[in-house]
C-alpha positions in Angstrom: 122.6 55.9 52.0 125.3 58.3 53.0 128.8 57.0 53.0 129.2 58.4 56.5 126.1 56.6 57.9 126.6 54.3 60.9 125.3 50.9 59.9 123.3 49.4 62.8 122.0 45.9 63.6 119.3 45.5 66.2 118.9 42.1 68.1 115.7 41.0 69.6 113.8 42.7 66.8 110.4 41.4 67.6 110.3 42.3 71.2 109.0 45.6 72.6 112.4 46.9 73.3 113.7 45.7 69.9 110.9 47.6 68.1 111.7 50.8 70.0 115.3 50.4 69.1 114.4 50.0 65.4 112.3 53.1 65.5 115.1 55.0 67.2 117.6 53.9 64.6 115.5 54.5 61.6 114.5 58.0 62.7 118.0 59.1 63.8 120.1 61.1 61.3 123.3 59.5 60.4 122.2 56.0 61.4 120.8 53.3 59.1 119.3 49.9 60.0 121.0 47.2 58.0 119.7 44.1 59.8 117.3 43.0 62.5 117.9 39.7 64.4 115.6 37.4 66.3 115.9 33.9 67.7 115.5 30.8 65.5 111.9 29.7 65.4 110.5 33.2 66.1 107.2 33.8 64.3 108.5 37.2 63.2 111.3 35.8 61.0 110.9 37.0 57.4 108.7 39.9 58.5 109.6 43.5 57.8 111.5 45.2 60.6 111.7 48.4 58.5 111.6 49.3 54.9 113.9 46.9 53.0 115.0 45.1 56.2 113.5 41.7 57.1 113.9 40.0 60.5 116.4 37.1 60.3 118.1 34.6 62.6 121.3 34.5 60.5 123.6 36.4 62.8 126.7 36.2 60.6 124.8 37.5 57.5 123.2 40.3 59.6 126.6 41.5 60.9 128.5 41.1 57.7 127.8 44.7 56.6 127.4 46.4 60.0 129.3 48.8 62.1 127.5 48.3 65.4 125.1 45.9 67.0 122.6 47.0 69.6 121.6 44.1 71.9 118.9 44.1 74.6 118.2 40.3 74.8 119.2 37.6 77.2 122.7 36.8 78.5 123.1 33.6 76.5 122.0 35.2 73.2 124.1 38.3 73.8 127.2 36.2 74.4 126.7 34.4 71.1 126.2 37.8 69.4 129.3 39.3 70.9 131.4 36.3 69.7 130.0 36.9 66.2 130.7 40.7 66.5 134.3 39.9 67.3 134.6 37.7 64.2 133.2 40.4 62.0 134.9 43.4 63.7 131.5 44.9 64.6 131.2 47.1 67.7 128.4 46.5 70.2 126.0 48.4 72.5 124.8 46.0 75.2 121.9 46.7 77.5 121.3 43.1 78.5 121.3 42.4 82.2 121.8 39.3 84.4 125.3 38.4 83.3 127.4 36.0 85.5 130.9 37.0 86.6 132.3 34.6 84.0 130.2 36.2 81.3 131.3 39.6 82.3 135.0 38.5 82.1 134.3 37.1 78.6 132.8 40.4 77.6 135.9 42.2 78.8 138.0 39.8 76.7 135.9 40.6 73.6 136.5 44.3 74.4 140.2 43.8 73.8 139.3 43.4 70.1 136.1 45.4 69.5 134.6 48.5 71.2 131.7 47.7 73.5 129.4 49.9 75.6 128.0 47.8 78.4 125.4 49.3 80.6 122.5 47.8 82.5 120.5 51.0 81.9 121.1 53.2 78.8 118.8 56.0 80.1 120.6 59.3 80.2 118.6 60.2 83.3 119.6 57.0 85.1 123.3 57.6 84.4 123.1 61.2 85.7 121.4 59.6 88.8 124.4 57.3 89.2 126.7 60.3 89.3 124.5 61.9 92.0 124.7 58.7 94.1 128.5 58.7 93.8 128.6 62.3 95.2 126.2 61.5 98.0 128.0 58.3 99.0 131.4 60.1 99.2 129.9 62.9 101.3 127.9 60.7 103.8 129.5 58.5 106.3 128.4 55.1 107.7 125.9 56.8 110.1 123.7 56.8 107.0 122.1 53.5 106.2 121.6 52.7 102.5 118.6 50.9 101.0 117.9 50.4 97.3 114.3 49.8 96.3 113.3 48.9 92.7 110.1 47.9 91.0 109.7 46.6 87.5 107.0 44.9 85.4 105.8 41.4 86.2 107.7 39.8 83.2 111.2 40.8 84.3 113.2 37.7 85.0 116.2 38.9 87.1 116.3 40.5 90.5 117.6 42.8 91.7 117.6 44.8 88.5 120.9 45.4 86.7 120.4 49.1 87.4 119.9 48.5 91.1 123.1 46.5 91.2 125.0 49.2 89.4 123.7 51.7 91.8 125.0 49.5 94.7 128.4 49.1 92.9 128.7 52.9 92.5 127.9 53.6 96.1 130.2 50.9 97.4 133.1 52.0 95.2 132.6 55.6 96.4 133.1 54.3 99.9 136.1 52.3 99.0 134.3 49.0 99.3 133.2 46.0 97.2 129.4 45.5 96.8 129.8 41.8 97.3 131.0 42.5 100.9 128.2 44.9 101.8 125.1 43.7 99.9 122.1 42.3 101.7 119.6 40.8 99.2 117.1 39.2 101.5 115.6 39.6 105.0 113.2 37.2 106.6 112.4 36.2 110.1 114.6 37.3 113.0 117.5 39.0 111.2 119.1 40.9 114.0 120.1 44.5 113.9 121.2 46.1 110.6 124.9 45.8 110.0 126.7 49.1 109.7 127.8 49.8 106.2 125.6 47.3 104.6 123.6 48.1 101.4 120.2 46.6 101.3 118.1 45.7 98.2 114.4 45.2 97.8 112.9 44.1 94.5 109.2 44.5 93.6 107.5 43.1 90.5 104.1 43.8 89.2 102.0 45.1 86.3 103.6 47.0 83.5 106.0 49.2 85.5 108.8 50.2 83.1 111.3 50.8 86.0 111.6 52.8 89.1 114.6 53.0 91.5 114.9 54.8 94.8 118.0 54.9 96.9 117.5 55.9 100.5 120.3 57.3 102.7 118.7 57.1 106.2 120.6 59.0 108.9 119.8 60.2 112.4 117.1 62.8 112.2 117.2 63.1 108.4 116.8 61.1 105.2 117.9 61.6 101.6 116.1 59.9 98.8 117.4 59.9 95.2 115.0 58.4 92.7 114.6 57.8 89.0 111.4 56.7 87.4 111.1 55.6 83.8 107.7 56.0 82.1 108.8 54.8 78.6 111.5 52.5 77.2 112.1 55.1 74.6 114.7 56.6 77.0 116.7 53.4 76.8 116.5 53.5 73.0 117.6 57.1 72.8 120.6 56.4 75.1 121.5 53.4 73.0 121.7 55.6 69.9 123.9 58.0 71.7 126.1 55.1 72.7 126.3 53.8 69.1 127.5 57.2 68.0 130.1 57.2 70.7 131.5 53.9 69.6 132.2 55.3 66.1 135.3 57.0 67.6 136.7 53.9 69.3 138.3 50.7 67.8 138.3 48.7 71.0 137.7 48.9 74.8 134.9 48.4 77.3 132.9 51.5 78.1 129.9 52.5 80.2 127.4 55.2 79.8 129.5 57.5 82.1 132.0 57.5 79.2 129.3 58.1 76.6 128.0 61.1 78.6 131.3 62.5 79.8 130.6 61.8 83.4 133.7 59.8 84.2 135.6 61.5 87.1 
């Protein structure tokens, strides 16, 4: 192993995303997989994640010789992993979604001690799309109604998707607003007319759809649609590797993919 190699731990190693992350790490120059984590009781514990690396539930042992953790699991597991990262001085790339406001505040507190990239979607294409949405939202006034439609596979447990929410946050911020004040998450029955300035969300679930997001800016006599479609989770893994490399240059702080990609205005 090269002395300059970035030592990486992958959480959720037995899941589909975990396996893709392991493949991305083990095939990326300058990165080396030093541990693969899974939950206690997993049937995969003790199995090979890669040559010389077995899947374990011992988080502290896994992080003891690591530089960065890549975590796409569930909020409760990620929070425990981040606490362990802080104890060991290990940086973290977090693609988990569904965090509560309190959990987000706790992540920010951890970022005062370790460097963290937190993004609901690590895809480079999605993050370029977010920049396009910011530009559109700044240019278009309230005469354009905004709807965000997303579809994911039938096993996704949170809705709207973290990416859809981030899109809404980017749009609201570009308009000088807070998403919580503008978001409409459900419509049923006699809802009345659409409120000017509101941002609507629609979530669809079915089949094996990796992830599709469409933002509609509907004006009078014209409509703009900005869409991103993922056909493989490999894009998330590639973005995560890029984020891990970015963290090598930072001791602490909370970052997003806009920082990783140099898209921050």
